[in-house]
VOLUM-306938 format. One line per 4 residues: their letters; for each residue x, y, z of N, C-alpha, C. Coordinates in pm, 1 decimal. Layout:
BEGIN
A> X:Y:Z:X:Y:Z:X:Y:Z; ...;
end
This chain:
BEGIN
MVWW> 27.3:1591.0:-4325.6:-66.0:1471.3:-4283.5:-192.6:1504.4:-4316.1; -287.6:1440.1:-4362.1:-433.2:1477.5:-4371.8:-482.3:1453.2:-4251.0; -598.6:1503.7:-4223.6:-667.6:1512.3:-4071.7:-697.1:1381.8:-4028.9; -752.2:1273.0:-4122.8:-798.2:1151.8:-4070.5:-681.4:1051.8:-4055.9;
KRKK> -558.2:1096.8:-4131.5:-438.5:1012.8:-4086.3:-373.2:1046.1:-3954.4; -381.7:1183.5:-3944.1:-325.6:1234.4:-3811.9:-410.2:1183.2:-3708.1; -561.2:1182.5:-3708.9:-633.7:1142.0:-3601.3:-617.6:998.9:-3567.5; -591.2:916.8:-3662.4:-547.5:776.4:-3645.1:-431.2:757.8:-3576.5;
AEEL> -322.1:828.4:-3604.0:-197.1:830.8:-3525.5:-216.1:865.2:-3389.8; -288.4:979.1:-3359.2:-306.5:1019.0:-3237.5:-403.0:902.2:-3147.9; -469.8:839.7:-3222.0:-563.4:720.3:-3137.7:-462.4:622.2:-3094.1; -362.0:581.9:-3191.7:-284.7:462.6:-3157.5:-190.9:498.9:-3049.0;
VSDD> -143.4:620.3:-3045.8:-68.4:668.4:-2929.8:-148.3:680.5:-2785.6; -276.6:707.7:-2812.1:-360.3:723.1:-2678.6:-394.6:585.8:-2634.3; -372.6:478.3:-2718.7:-409.5:359.6:-2691.3:-290.2:301.0:-2596.9; -187.5:366.1:-2586.9:-60.7:308.6:-2511.0:-44.6:392.8:-2387.4;
TWLI> -158.0:427.2:-2312.9:-154.6:520.2:-2216.4:-132.3:413.0:-2099.8; -48.5:472.8:-1990.4:-4.1:383.3:-1872.4:-73.3:459.7:-1751.7; -111.5:411.5:-1643.8:-155.7:491.3:-1527.0:-53.0:430.0:-1388.3; 20.1:527.3:-1360.7:105.5:505.5:-1263.8:77.1:567.7:-1132.3;
VGLG> 37.7:523.5:-1027.7:1.6:547.0:-906.9:90.4:532.6:-808.5; 122.3:659.0:-731.3:216.6:665.1:-604.1:129.7:647.6:-473.2; 132.5:572.2:-387.2:67.8:545.3:-262.1:102.1:634.7:-161.4; 37.3:686.3:-69.7:79.1:786.3:43.6:-39.0:841.0:120.6;
NPGA> -26.1:891.3:210.7:-137.1:973.7:272.1:-129.0:1122.0:255.4; -226.1:1187.5:242.6:-236.3:1340.8:211.9:-179.3:1413.6:324.0; -122.3:1516.0:298.6:-102.9:1647.9:398.8:67.9:1633.9:433.3; 90.4:1759.9:470.3:246.5:1774.3:531.6:271.6:1679.3:640.5;
KYEA> 192.7:1651.1:716.6:210.3:1557.4:823.8:271.7:1442.1:777.2; 241.8:1374.3:660.3:275.5:1233.2:622.5:379.2:1230.6:498.3; 406.5:1369.4:440.4:480.3:1359.8:301.7:624.5:1298.8:308.3; 682.1:1309.5:424.7:803.3:1259.6:445.3:823.6:1149.1:501.2;
TRHN> 717.3:1062.2:541.1:727.7:926.1:611.5:737.6:825.2:490.3; 774.7:727.0:568.8:829.9:598.9:471.5:693.1:547.2:407.1; 569.7:555.4:468.8:458.4:498.1:401.2:432.7:598.6:261.4; 494.2:715.9:235.2:482.2:781.8:136.1:589.1:779.0:31.3;
VGQM> 664.8:673.5:46.0:776.7:672.7:-28.5:725.9:640.6:-192.7; 634.2:583.4:-204.4:585.2:588.3:-347.4:537.2:692.6:-404.8; 480.2:806.4:-333.8:445.7:928.5:-385.9:577.2:1003.6:-404.0; 667.6:993.0:-324.9:800.2:1048.7:-352.4:875.0:1011.4:-471.2;
ALDV> 873.1:865.6:-518.8:920.0:832.8:-633.7:828.0:888.8:-753.7; 720.8:898.0:-752.2:639.2:951.4:-829.8:672.9:1103.7:-867.4; 693.2:1169.7:-777.8:745.3:1311.2:-795.7:877.4:1330.4:-874.7; 966.7:1227.1:-862.3:1084.5:1214.2:-929.3:1054.3:1202.1:-1080.6;
LADR> 946.1:1095.2:-1107.2:912.5:1068.5:-1241.8:833.1:1193.0:-1312.7; 759.8:1260.8:-1215.1:679.0:1376.3:-1266.9:785.3:1492.9:-1325.2; 888.3:1502.2:-1251.9:1005.3:1595.0:-1282.8:1051.0:1544.5:-1429.4; 1069.8:1431.8:-1441.6:1122.6:1365.6:-1571.4:1034.1:1418.5:-1694.8;
IGGR> 917.0:1398.9:-1682.7:822.2:1415.7:-1787.5:773.3:1553.6:-1789.3; 838.7:1638.3:-1718.3:783.6:1782.4:-1704.2:614.5:1803.5:-1677.3; 574.9:1709.1:-1571.4:455.4:1725.3:-1532.3:409.4:1791.6:-1426.9; 303.9:1842.1:-1404.6:252.6:1915.9:-1274.6:135.0:1873.1:-1224.5;
FSSH> 124.4:1825.8:-1120.0:-4.3:1769.7:-1054.1:-110.7:1875.9:-1043.2; -209.6:1818.7:-1094.9:-351.5:1919.1:-1056.9:-464.5:1846.6:-1033.5; -542.9:1902.7:-966.6:-673.5:1836.6:-905.7:-748.5:1774.1:-1043.9; -792.3:1660.1:-1032.3:-864.8:1568.1:-1108.4:-1018.0:1528.1:-1064.5;
RTGA> -1095.3:1520.7:-1141.8:-1242.2:1490.9:-1088.6:-1258.1:1360.6:-1039.4; -1154.5:1268.1:-1053.4:-1154.8:1140.5:-977.5:-1111.4:1148.1:-849.7; -1094.5:1247.5:-763.2:-1050.3:1243.3:-645.1:-886.9:1242.9:-629.1; -825.6:1280.1:-724.9:-686.2:1256.9:-736.8:-604.6:1369.1:-785.6;
RVAE> -484.6:1392.4:-753.6:-399.9:1497.4:-827.5:-312.8:1421.0:-937.6; -329.1:1465.2:-1061.0:-274.6:1415.4:-1188.8:-168.2:1486.9:-1254.8; -88.9:1421.2:-1311.9:2.1:1483.9:-1381.0:30.9:1386.3:-1542.9; 38.0:1444.1:-1642.5:46.3:1374.5:-1759.6:181.2:1426.4:-1838.8;
GRVR> 224.0:1325.0:-1913.8:333.3:1354.8:-2015.9:401.1:1244.8:-2060.3; 510.8:1248.2:-2150.3:591.1:1150.3:-2186.0:728.2:1173.0:-2145.6; 784.2:1035.9:-2141.9:923.3:1037.4:-2115.7:1002.0:1091.0:-2239.0; 973.9:1064.1:-2368.8:1019.6:1116.2:-2474.0:930.7:1124.7:-2570.1;
PGGP> 941.5:1207.9:-2673.2:852.1:1243.3:-2788.6:806.2:1131.6:-2840.7; 660.4:1120.0:-2862.9:632.9:982.8:-2927.3:618.7:857.8:-2852.3; 671.1:862.3:-2716.8:664.8:756.4:-2644.0:526.0:749.7:-2580.8; 502.0:641.6:-2484.8:370.5:601.2:-2431.8:335.1:730.0:-2338.6;
KLVL> 211.4:769.7:-2328.5:161.2:854.0:-2244.8:158.0:816.6:-2096.7; 199.3:888.3:-2009.3:213.9:831.1:-1870.9:110.8:922.2:-1798.8; 23.2:873.4:-1726.3:-79.6:950.4:-1627.4:-32.6:921.1:-1497.4; 32.7:1015.1:-1426.3:81.5:991.4:-1279.3:-34.6:1048.9:-1188.7;
AKSN> -37.1:967.1:-1078.4:-157.5:972.2:-989.7:-140.3:969.7:-839.2; -180.3:1073.7:-753.1:-180.5:1035.8:-619.3:-311.8:1077.0:-571.6; -351.8:1009.8:-496.9:-509.0:1016.3:-437.7:-522.9:1100.0:-333.3; -617.1:1199.7:-327.0:-641.3:1288.5:-239.6:-689.1:1239.5:-89.6;
GFMN> -718.4:1106.1:-78.0:-747.1:1046.4:19.5:-627.3:961.5:107.8; -658.6:891.8:203.3:-573.0:809.8:254.4:-561.1:684.6:218.7; -423.7:621.1:264.3:-374.3:503.3:189.1:-490.9:400.9:158.2; -567.6:372.4:288.3:-655.4:264.3:261.0:-780.4:289.1:165.8;
TSGG> -778.7:397.4:101.1:-894.0:437.4:19.7:-848.2:471.9:-128.4; -740.4:410.2:-151.8:-655.1:435.3:-284.3:-723.6:375.1:-383.7; -832.5:265.7:-377.3:-890.4:217.9:-475.9:-975.3:278.5:-565.6; -1070.4:364.9:-499.6:-1181.2:443.3:-563.2:-1098.1:540.4:-671.2;
PTTA> -1023.2:625.5:-639.3:-951.1:708.0:-742.0:-888.8:619.6:-834.1; -804.2:523.3:-804.2:-723.5:440.4:-912.0:-824.5:383.5:-1006.3; -928.4:351.2:-962.1:-1017.1:275.3:-1077.6:-1094.9:379.9:-1139.9; -1153.4:497.4:-1084.4:-1212.0:587.7:-1161.1:-1078.9:643.4:-1259.5;
LAKY> -973.4:657.0:-1232.2:-863.4:692.2:-1317.9:-853.3:597.7:-1436.0; -856.1:474.5:-1404.2:-820.4:375.0:-1514.5:-947.4:363.5:-1611.8; -1066.3:393.8:-1551.4:-1188.9:404.3:-1648.3:-1177.9:541.5:-1725.8; -1160.8:646.0:-1647.6:-1140.6:774.7:-1746.5:-1051.3:784.9:-1859.3;
FSVP> -930.0:727.9:-1837.9:-821.0:714.2:-1931.4:-829.6:588.0:-2028.7; -927.8:512.5:-2001.6:-935.8:355.5:-2058.6:-808.2:298.2:-2060.4; -757.7:268.5:-1930.3:-647.6:186.2:-1898.5:-677.0:58.0:-1857.9; -621.4:-65.9:-1902.4:-654.4:-190.1:-1857.0:-574.0:-205.0:-1740.6;
VDRV> -606.7:-309.4:-1670.9:-536.6:-319.6:-1540.2:-401.2:-379.5:-1538.4; -361.4:-428.2:-1654.9:-218.1:-484.9:-1661.4:-131.1:-360.6:-1727.8; -189.8:-234.0:-1748.8:-101.5:-124.2:-1758.0:-117.9:4.0:-1655.2; -175.3:-64.2:-1527.4:-178.4:-3.8:-1404.8:-41.3:-30.0:-1342.3;
IVLH> 36.5:72.0:-1302.4:139.4:44.7:-1207.9:146.9:117.1:-1082.9; 174.2:52.4:-970.7:149.9:120.4:-834.0:297.1:103.0:-775.5; 343.1:216.1:-717.4:449.5:243.4:-642.4:426.9:254.4:-491.8; 482.6:165.4:-425.0:435.7:153.3:-285.2:576.5:112.9:-172.7;
DELD> 552.2:132.2:-58.0:632.3:83.1:24.3:613.2:-48.4:52.7; 744.2:-118.9:106.8:722.8:-252.3:120.2:807.4:-300.2:248.6; 737.4:-323.5:364.5:789.2:-359.4:483.2:878.8:-511.9:471.0; 852.9:-579.8:376.7:918.7:-719.4:368.9:1067.3:-715.1:282.8;
LPFD> 1078.1:-592.6:233.4:1206.3:-586.9:157.6:1305.9:-484.4:231.9; 1435.5:-512.1:240.0:1528.7:-433.5:302.7:1542.2:-293.9:249.8; 1557.4:-199.9:333.4:1561.3:-55.4:273.9:1662.2:-52.0:182.5; 1645.1:33.6:62.9:1723.9:60.6:-43.9:1719.2:-61.2:-141.2;
TLKL> 1616.8:-156.8:-145.8:1592.2:-243.3:-244.9:1490.1:-239.7:-317.9; 1445.9:-296.5:-442.7:1346.1:-263.4:-532.8:1304.1:-417.2:-561.8; 1172.7:-465.7:-567.7:1135.1:-564.3:-636.9:1006.8:-557.9:-734.4; 981.2:-602.8:-857.0:879.9:-561.7:-937.7:813.6:-689.4:-962.5;
KQGG> 687.3:-688.4:-947.4:588.7:-792.2:-980.9:463.3:-757.1:-1022.6; 383.4:-854.5:-1101.8:256.7:-830.5:-1122.5:153.0:-942.5:-1063.0; 42.5:-894.1:-996.1:-55.7:-945.0:-916.3:-6.1:-1007.1:-782.8; -70.1:-1108.0:-744.7:-26.6:-1144.5:-603.5:-106.7:-1106.3:-481.9;
GHGG> -85.3:-1129.2:-363.7:-160.0:-1068.6:-261.1:-120.1:-940.1:-227.5; -172.3:-881.8:-101.4:-152.4:-752.8:-72.6:-43.2:-758.8:59.7; -7.3:-857.6:114.1:64.9:-867.3:215.7:38.0:-775.0:362.4; -91.6:-731.2:362.1:-135.2:-653.1:474.9:-116.3:-502.7:445.9;
HNGL> -93.1:-466.4:317.5:-73.5:-338.0:263.0:-197.9:-288.3:232.9; -274.6:-196.7:321.1:-395.4:-151.1:278.0:-441.1:-76.5:157.5; -341.6:-27.2:110.0:-353.1:41.2:-4.2:-370.2:-55.8:-118.6; -281.3:-159.3:-149.2:-274.1:-256.5:-220.6:-410.5:-318.5:-223.9;
RDIA> -478.0:-367.4:-96.3:-577.9:-442.1:-72.1:-699.1:-364.2:-126.6; -720.8:-232.0:-110.5:-828.4:-159.5:-159.6:-819.4:-141.9:-323.2; -708.5:-126.5:-351.7:-678.6:-116.3:-514.3:-744.7:-234.8:-582.0; -688.4:-341.3:-556.4:-729.1:-473.6:-585.8:-883.6:-508.9:-584.7;
KALG> -931.4:-471.8:-469.8:-1067.4:-484.0:-448.2:-1171.0:-395.4:-535.8; -1097.5:-261.9:-559.2:-1193.7:-174.4:-654.5:-1175.0:-198.7:-786.7; -1058.5:-248.4:-825.5:-1013.7:-271.9:-970.8:-1092.4:-417.1:-1003.4; -1126.6:-494.9:-897.4:-1176.3:-627.8:-921.3:-1078.0:-726.4:-975.6;
SPAF> -950.0:-699.1:-962.2:-831.7:-779.5:-1000.3:-712.5:-728.0:-927.9; -615.5:-831.0:-893.8:-491.9:-786.9:-833.9:-388.1:-782.8:-938.6; -408.3:-785.1:-1065.0:-319.7:-831.3:-1168.5:-265.5:-682.6:-1218.6; -227.6:-587.1:-1127.4:-176.1:-457.9:-1177.5:-39.6:-496.8:-1167.9;
LRVR> 66.4:-398.7:-1207.4:187.1:-404.4:-1178.6:256.8:-332.7:-1051.5; 345.9:-386.3:-995.9:385.2:-312.8:-859.5:532.4:-292.6:-862.1; 574.3:-170.3:-823.6:718.5:-136.0:-780.0:727.9:-116.4:-631.0; 767.0:-246.0:-566.4:787.3:-246.3:-438.2:902.5:-188.3:-363.8;
IGIG> 890.1:-78.7:-307.4:1001.1:-9.0:-278.0:1045.4:-29.5:-105.0; 1157.0:-99.1:-95.2:1188.6:-164.5:35.1:1226.2:-54.4:136.6; 1142.4:-57.9:246.2:1168.1:32.9:378.7:1218.1:-53.7:495.9; 1213.0:-190.6:474.1:1264.4:-265.7:581.5:1166.9:-268.1:703.2;
RPPG> 1196.7:-349.8:794.9:1126.1:-394.4:923.6:1177.8:-310.5:1021.9; 1081.0:-275.2:1101.9:1096.8:-182.2:1236.1:1205.6:-268.6:1328.1; 1279.6:-166.6:1371.7:1369.3:-235.1:1472.4:1305.2:-261.9:1612.1; 1367.4:-350.1:1681.0:1296.8:-419.0:1810.6:1162.6:-447.2:1793.5;
QQDP> 1076.2:-394.3:1898.8:946.0:-429.0:1907.0:863.7:-344.4:1866.6; 895.2:-224.2:1795.7:832.4:-128.9:1734.9:707.2:-173.6:1651.6; 577.1:-135.6:1657.0:470.0:-143.6:1590.1:494.3:-107.2:1429.9; 463.9:-197.8:1348.1:494.6:-180.3:1204.0:402.1:-58.8:1149.5;
ADFV> 283.1:-44.3:1210.8:179.9:61.4:1180.3:244.7:199.6:1234.6; 321.7:214.9:1336.0:370.2:323.2:1364.4:511.2:346.7:1279.1; 592.3:252.4:1270.4:723.4:254.0:1182.2:688.4:307.3:1064.8; 588.5:280.6:960.1:565.5:322.8:857.2:516.9:473.3:827.9;
LKPF> 473.9:523.5:952.8:426.8:677.8:952.7:542.4:777.7:1039.5; 661.2:708.9:1032.9:782.7:793.7:1077.3:865.0:840.7:965.4; 927.1:942.5:979.0:1016.1:1001.9:857.6:1125.9:878.5:860.4; 1199.4:885.5:749.0:1333.8:804.7:739.6:1444.8:855.0:824.2;
ATAE> 1492.7:751.7:865.9:1628.3:794.0:972.9:1721.5:860.9:904.4; 1806.0:935.1:969.4:1928.4:1039.5:904.2:2010.2:949.1:792.6; 2043.1:829.4:839.9:2133.4:763.7:747.0:2064.6:729.7:624.3; 1925.0:693.5:635.4:1852.8:636.5:529.7:1826.4:761.7:438.9;
RGVL> 1807.8:896.1:471.9:1788.1:995.9:405.4:1898.2:1053.8:293.5; 2022.9:980.9:363.1:2132.8:999.9:257.8:2132.8:924.6:141.1; 2076.7:806.1:141.0:2048.0:702.5:34.1:1923.7:744.3:-38.1; 1831.0:785.0:8.0:1686.5:798.8:-38.4:1681.3:852.5:-182.9;
PVLL> 1745.5:947.7:-195.7:1739.4:1024.2:-345.8:1762.7:908.4:-448.2; 1860.7:829.3:-422.9:1902.5:742.4:-533.7:1793.8:612.4:-534.4; 1734.3:580.2:-421.6:1647.9:482.0:-411.3:1512.3:527.2:-511.4; 1477.0:665.2:-479.2:1365.0:718.5:-562.8:1402.6:735.5:-707.7;
EDAA> 1510.6:765.9:-761.7:1566.5:766.9:-890.7:1545.9:605.5:-937.7; 1587.4:515.2:-860.6:1570.0:379.3:-915.8:1442.2:328.0:-936.4; 1348.1:387.4:-837.1:1202.5:340.7:-838.2:1145.2:402.6:-968.9; 1195.8:526.7:-1013.3:1124.6:597.2:-1118.5:1191.0:526.3:-1247.1;
DAAE> 1309.0:486.2:-1228.4:1377.0:419.9:-1351.7:1286.1:264.7:-1366.6; 1270.7:214.9:-1252.7:1181.8:80.2:-1246.4:1058.5:83.2:-1327.8; 983.6:200.5:-1286.9:842.6:225.4:-1357.6:860.0:260.6:-1514.5; 959.9:326.4:-1547.9:993.1:356.8:-1705.0:1031.2:207.4:-1763.1;
SLVD> 1103.3:124.4:-1691.6:1143.9:24.4:-1756.2:1018.8:-84.5:-1769.9; 918.6:-91.4:-1677.6:794.0:-160.3:-1711.5:734.0:-124.8:-1814.2; 722.4:7.8:-1848.0:645.0:56.9:-1964.1:709.0:32.7:-2080.8; 857.1:41.6:-2085.3:944.1:36.6:-2202.1:983.3:-98.8:-2246.7;
EGLL> 1004.2:-182.1:-2136.3:1065.7:-313.4:-2170.0:988.4:-437.9:-2127.0; 885.8:-423.0:-2051.2:799.1:-506.3:-1993.1:861.1:-562.8:-1847.1; 775.5:-658.0:-1795.2:807.9:-688.5:-1669.6:916.0:-785.3:-1656.4; 963.8:-874.6:-1748.1:1055.6:-954.5:-1727.4:1194.6:-907.7:-1737.9;
AAQQ> 1193.5:-817.9:-1853.7:1325.8:-755.8:-1864.9:1358.4:-651.1:-1737.9; 1249.6:-596.5:-1697.2:1268.1:-493.6:-1565.8:1316.0:-583.1:-1459.5; 1245.7:-683.0:-1423.6:1261.8:-773.5:-1307.6:1429.7:-810.2:-1328.4; 1462.1:-854.7:-1456.3:1605.0:-876.3:-1462.6:1699.9:-780.2:-1419.8;
RFHS> 1675.2:-670.4:-1483.7:1749.2:-539.3:-1459.4:1764.5:-503.4:-1307.5; 1651.5:-491.2:-1238.2:1658.8:-431.6:-1101.5:1642.3:-537.5:-995.7; 1614.9:-656.7:-1018.6:1642.9:-776.7:-910.1:1788.2:-786.7:-896.1; 1851.0:-790.4:-1017.7:1996.7:-841.8:-998.7:2085.0:-713.7:-927.7;
RSAQ> 2021.7:-596.3:-945.9:2087.1:-475.2:-888.5:2070.6:-485.1:-758.9; 1938.3:-517.9:-690.4:1908.7:-529.0:-557.8:2010.3:-632.9:-489.8; 2021.9:-742.3:-544.8:2128.9:-855.9:-515.2:2273.1:-828.8:-511.8; 2302.1:-706.5:-545.9:2453.4:-693.5:-554.6:2495.8:-643.1:-390.2;
end
């Protein structure tokens, strides 16, 4: 292939870059908590593409790769900061890699879904989730894609703010690896098949 044709082909591939952000808090204290389930799912996706997270100038740790040769480029990102400041690094990465808002996917915990269920959506409100709130504000739009990973509501009168910062229960940890694989599958499906097809696939699975 002559140089100019090769360059054009590379440009076409680079135009199909997706930014996938896993939400969570930094540090060993939080890495196994419910609030970090988005980052746990992102780790599964990173293993699949053979990506290793490294520091990036945008204030995030980034891993890059492709699910298959010639497939879309995936930029996986974890903010170095806390959940409620996720917007700055997400926006900086979207600008750095020239990714439009409709090719940004956010993996996050969802109190309003039962544990071990997934829902996919584009846009909408933040439902009190500070990470989503900050990303929508920083991007100037809520129209990014979301993989909502159900963690369920706290039992009894437990404060949701405390509940999300607790590790998963013993029984939940037995099921968690499958849920994380499903969440990674859902992100791949959004990239490969689009929102409607991905919803039909994963929402029907959650209803079973």
